[in-house]
N, C-alpha and C positions, 0 to 999 in steps of 0.2 A: 773689420772683417769684410772681405770682398762681397759686393752686393749680389753678384751672380751666385755665389755660394749660399748666401742667406736665402735668396729666392729659390735655389734648388732644394734647400732643406724644406721650405714651405710646400713646394710642389710634391716632394716625396712624402711629406707628412700627410698632406691632404689627398694624395693619390689623384690629383686633378689640377690641371693648369688653371682652369676657370675658377675653381674654388680658391686656389692659392692667390690668384690675381685679385679676386674680390676681397680676400682677407688682407692683402697688402695695399689695397687702394690703387692697383695698376689695371691697365687694360689687358685683356687676354692676349691680343696680338703682341703687345710689348713683352709680356712675360714669355710667350712662345718664342719670340725672336731672341730674347736673352738666353733661354735654355739652348737654343740652337747654336748661339755664339759660344756658350760654355762647352758644348759638345765639340764644336770645331776647334776651340783652343786646346782642348785635351786630346783631340784626335780619336775620340771613341764615342759610341752611342751610350747614353746614360738612361734614356727613357724609351720605352716602347709605348707609343701612343695608340689608343683604341677608343671606340665610341664611349665606353664607360669611364674613361680617365686615362691614367698612365700606370705602367708597371716598370719597376726598376730592372735594368740589366744587372749582370754580375758586377760590372764596373760601376754602375749607379749605386748598388748596395755598398760597395767598398768606399766610394766617395761620400756617401751619406754618413757612414760610420766616422770617417775622418773629419768631415765637415762639422759634425756634432761635437767632436772633441775640440776642434778649433773654436767653435762657438762658445763652449764652456770656458775655455782658456781666455778668450776675448772678453767674455762677460765678467770674469773674475778680475 
């Protein structure tokens, strides 16, 4: 499974880039950069960033649903 999608699932699950980065053993700037690259590659905003963490946009919610399905298939 694509590393950016796995990282996106972690960010969405933790609702925080810094918590997800810590959980994955990455630096926060690296994970932030990867999320921006994912958004650029998809041509849409997935995360609304604010002081308390992140909130998913409608596109982010849809991607999270699909990414979790792909993760389950990949894990099987």
